[in-house]
C-alpha positions as CSV (number, residue, x, y, z in Angstrom):
1,M,123.7,80.1,138.7
2,S,126.3,79.3,136.0
3,T,124.8,77.9,132.8
4,Y,125.8,76.8,129.4
5,R,123.8,78.8,126.9
6,G,121.1,79.1,129.5
7,R,121.1,75.4,130.4
8,V,122.2,73.4,133.4
9,V,122.1,69.7,134.3
10,Y,120.1,68.6,137.4
11,Y,121.0,65.5,139.3
12,G,118.4,64.1,141.8
13,S,119.3,62.4,145.1
14,K,118.1,58.9,144.5
15,H,120.9,56.3,144.4
16,F,121.1,53.5,141.9
17,S,123.3,50.4,141.7
18,H,123.7,47.6,139.2
19,H,126.0,44.6,139.0
20,D,126.9,43.0,135.7
21,P,128.6,39.6,136.2
22,G,130.1,39.9,132.7
23,R,131.9,37.2,130.8
24,V,134.6,34.7,131.6
25,D,137.7,35.2,129.4
26,S,140.1,32.5,128.1
27,L,142.1,32.6,131.3
28,G,139.1,31.9,133.5
29,D,138.8,35.4,134.8
30,R,135.3,37.0,135.0
31,H,135.0,40.6,133.7
32,W,132.4,42.0,136.1
33,T,131.3,45.6,136.3
34,D,129.7,47.5,139.3
35,Y,127.6,50.6,138.5
36,G,126.7,53.3,141.0
37,G,124.7,56.3,140.0
38,K,122.1,58.9,140.9
39,G,118.9,60.2,139.4
40,P,116.6,61.4,138.1
41,V,118.8,63.5,135.7
42,Q,117.3,66.3,133.6
43,V,118.5,69.3,131.6
44,Y,116.9,72.6,132.5
45,Q,116.9,75.7,130.3
46,Y,115.9,79.0,132.1
47,G,114.2,77.0,134.8
48,K,112.2,74.7,132.6
49,P,113.0,71.0,131.8
50,V,114.0,70.3,128.2
51,G,114.6,67.0,126.5
52,P,114.1,63.5,127.9
53,K,114.5,62.6,131.5
54,F,117.1,60.1,132.6
55,E,116.0,57.7,135.3
56,C,119.7,57.8,136.4
57,L,123.2,58.1,135.1
58,Y,126.0,55.8,136.4
59,T,128.5,58.4,137.6
60,N,130.8,55.9,139.2
61,I,131.8,52.6,137.5
62,D,134.3,50.0,138.7
63,G,135.2,46.7,137.1
64,Y,137.5,43.8,136.6
65,R,139.6,44.1,133.4
66,F,142.6,42.1,132.3
67,T,143.8,40.5,135.6
68,F,142.8,43.2,138.1
69,S,139.9,45.3,139.3
70,S,139.9,49.1,139.3
71,Y,138.0,52.3,138.5
72,I,136.5,52.4,135.0
73,G,135.0,55.8,134.9
74,G,131.6,57.5,135.1
75,Q,128.8,58.9,132.9
76,Q,127.7,62.5,132.8
77,I,125.5,64.8,130.7
78,L,127.5,67.0,128.4
79,L,126.2,70.2,126.8
80,L,127.6,71.3,123.5
81,G,126.0,73.8,121.2
82,D,122.2,73.3,121.6
83,F,122.6,69.6,121.9
84,V,122.8,67.1,124.8
85,F,125.2,64.1,125.1
86,V,125.9,61.3,127.5
87,H,129.7,61.3,127.9
88,S,132.4,59.3,129.7
89,S,135.9,60.8,129.9
90,P,139.1,58.7,130.0
91,I,141.6,58.7,132.8
92,D,145.3,59.3,132.3
93,N,147.3,56.0,132.3
94,Y,144.2,53.8,132.6
95,Y,144.3,51.9,129.3
96,H,140.9,50.2,130.1
97,S,139.0,53.3,131.2
98,S,135.7,54.0,129.6
99,E,135.5,56.7,127.0
100,Y,132.6,57.5,124.7
101,T,130.1,60.3,123.7
102,F,126.5,59.7,122.6
103,L,124.3,62.3,121.1
104,V,120.8,62.2,122.6
105,A,118.3,62.4,119.8
106,T,115.5,60.5,121.4
107,T,112.5,62.3,122.9
108,D,111.7,59.3,125.1
109,D,112.7,59.1,128.7
110,L,115.7,56.9,129.4
111,T,115.9,54.1,132.0
112,A,118.8,52.9,134.2
113,E,118.9,49.8,132.0
114,N,119.4,52.0,128.9
115,M,122.5,53.6,130.6
116,V,124.1,50.1,131.1
117,T,123.4,49.4,127.4
118,L,125.3,52.5,126.4
119,D,128.3,51.6,128.6
120,D,128.4,48.2,126.8
121,D,128.5,50.1,123.5
122,R,125.3,48.4,122.3
123,V,123.0,50.1,119.8
124,L,120.2,52.1,121.4
125,E,117.6,53.8,119.2
126,G,117.8,57.6,119.2
127,M,121.4,57.6,120.6
128,Y,124.3,58.2,118.2
129,K,127.9,57.5,119.1
130,V,130.1,60.5,118.0
131,K,133.5,62.1,118.5
132,A,133.6,65.8,119.5
133,N,137.3,66.2,120.1
134,L,137.2,66.9,123.8
135,S,140.5,67.0,125.6
136,H,139.0,66.4,129.0
137,K,140.4,63.7,131.2
138,L,139.3,62.7,134.7
139,I,141.4,64.0,137.5
140,G,140.5,61.4,140.0
141,E,138.6,58.2,140.8
142,G,135.0,58.1,142.1
143,D,131.7,59.8,141.3
144,V,132.3,62.3,138.5
145,V,129.9,64.7,140.1
146,K,131.3,64.6,143.6
147,Q,134.9,64.7,142.3
148,K,134.1,67.9,140.3
149,D,135.0,66.1,137.1
150,H,131.7,67.2,135.5
151,I,132.3,69.2,132.3
152,S,129.0,71.1,132.0
153,P,127.4,73.2,134.7
154,F,125.3,71.1,137.1
155,T,123.2,71.4,140.2
156,T,121.6,69.1,142.8
157,R,118.7,71.5,143.3
158,V,115.9,72.1,140.9
159,P,117.1,75.1,138.8
160,R,115.4,78.5,138.8
161,D,114.8,80.8,135.9
162,D,118.3,82.4,135.7
163,G,121.6,82.0,133.9
164,D,124.7,83.8,132.8
165,G,124.6,83.6,129.0
166,N,127.4,82.1,126.9
167,A,130.5,82.6,129.0
168,L,130.9,78.9,129.9
169,A,130.5,77.8,126.3
170,I,133.4,80.0,125.3
171,K,135.5,78.8,128.3
172,L,134.9,75.2,127.2
173,L,136.2,76.0,123.7
174,A,139.3,77.7,125.3
175,D,140.0,74.6,127.4
176,N,139.5,72.2,124.4
177,P,141.5,73.4,121.4
178,N,140.1,70.8,119.0
179,L,136.4,71.4,119.9
180,C,134.3,73.4,117.5
181,T,130.9,75.0,118.0
182,C,129.1,77.9,116.3
183,G,126.3,79.2,118.4
184,G,124.0,76.2,118.7
185,A,125.8,74.1,116.1
186,V,128.6,71.6,116.8
187,R,131.2,69.8,114.8
188,L,131.0,66.0,115.2
189,K,132.1,62.8,113.6
190,F,129.4,60.1,113.7
191,Q,130.4,56.5,114.1
192,G,130.7,54.9,110.6
193,M,131.2,58.3,108.9
194,K,134.5,59.2,107.3
195,N,134.6,62.9,107.9
196,Y,133.6,65.4,110.6
197,R,130.4,67.3,109.9
198,W,128.4,70.2,111.5
199,L,125.2,69.4,113.3
200,F,122.8,72.3,113.3
201,P,119.7,72.9,115.5
202,H,116.4,72.0,113.8
203,P,113.0,73.3,114.7
204,D,111.6,69.8,114.6
205,G,114.1,68.4,117.1
206,V,117.4,66.6,117.3
207,Q,116.5,63.6,115.1
208,A,115.4,66.0,112.4
209,A,118.8,67.7,112.7
210,V,120.5,64.3,112.3
211,N,118.4,63.5,109.2
212,H,119.3,66.9,107.7
213,L,123.0,66.2,108.2
214,Q,122.6,62.8,106.5
215,N,121.0,64.4,103.5
216,T,123.4,67.3,103.0
217,T,127.1,67.7,102.3
218,L,130.1,69.4,103.9
219,E,129.7,72.2,101.4
220,D,126.2,72.8,102.7
221,D,127.7,73.0,106.2
222,W,130.0,75.7,105.0
223,L,127.2,77.8,103.4
224,A,125.1,77.5,106.6
225,L,128.0,78.5,108.8
226,M,128.7,81.6,106.7
227,E,125.2,82.8,107.4
228,I,125.8,82.9,111.1
229,I,129.6,83.3,111.5
230,D,129.5,87.1,112.0
231,D,127.2,86.7,115.0
232,V,129.4,84.3,117.1
233,D,132.4,84.7,119.3
234,S,135.8,85.3,117.8
235,I,137.1,81.9,119.1
236,E,134.3,80.1,117.4
237,K,134.9,82.0,114.1
238,A,138.6,81.2,114.2
239,R,137.9,77.4,114.8
240,I,135.5,77.3,111.9
241,L,137.9,78.9,109.4
242,E,140.7,76.6,110.7
243,T,138.7,73.4,110.1
244,F,137.9,74.5,106.6
245,G,141.5,75.5,105.9
246,K,140.6,79.1,105.4
C-alpha cells in the first residue's frame, strides 16, 4: 500500500449529508450550501490509528453563490511532514470555490458539525488556519475521493501494517514547487502571522509544537533545521536553503 511517511488516510462507508439554508443577500437571493460526505475518517500509521477520529469529512460541497448554484469543492485529509490537515483545494476558473487548509492540533474526535464550522471559516479550538503553498487544484467536480483529487494516499479498507517509506512525500514536493518540508517538519504561515515559519514535531503533540513555534523565532527555525538537514532528501535541502536565501 502506498503511504506518506508510513501514513495513509482511511475513509469509512457511512454517508453523511447536511443542508445549510444560509443567508439572504441584498438582492433577495439565498446563499444555501449542500454538504455530502463520508466517514468515519482516520489517519493510520503502520496499521495503527493515530490522531483524532473524524465523524465525517464533507468531500462534495455544492452551493448557491452570486446568482447561480454550482460545485463549491470538497474536504480531504492532507498529510504534510508529520502533521495532519483538513484541506479544500480550489478549482480553476471557479472564483467562488472553497480553498483552505487547517492544521489539526486537537486530540479530541471531531464531529460532522465541526466540519461545517470549518467550511464556514469559524474558529474551532485546536484547529489553525494556515497556508502551506500547495499548487494543487481540483481536476473535476464531485466527491474529491471518487474523482481521484485526493492529494495524500487514502484507502476505503482498514489499513494493514505496511507502507513504502518516503517516496510519496518527495513526489508531493516535486509536484508543488513552493511547498517545503524537512523530514517531519513543514513550513507554514499561520493566519494572523506576518511570516512563514517552520513547525517541528514535538514529543508532547501538535499543540505543544504550535506553542513552541509561538515562543521561538525564525532564527531558531534555521538552527533546528541545520541539525537535521544532512539527513533529508536533496529536494528538501534545496528548498530549505532557497527559502532562507542561502
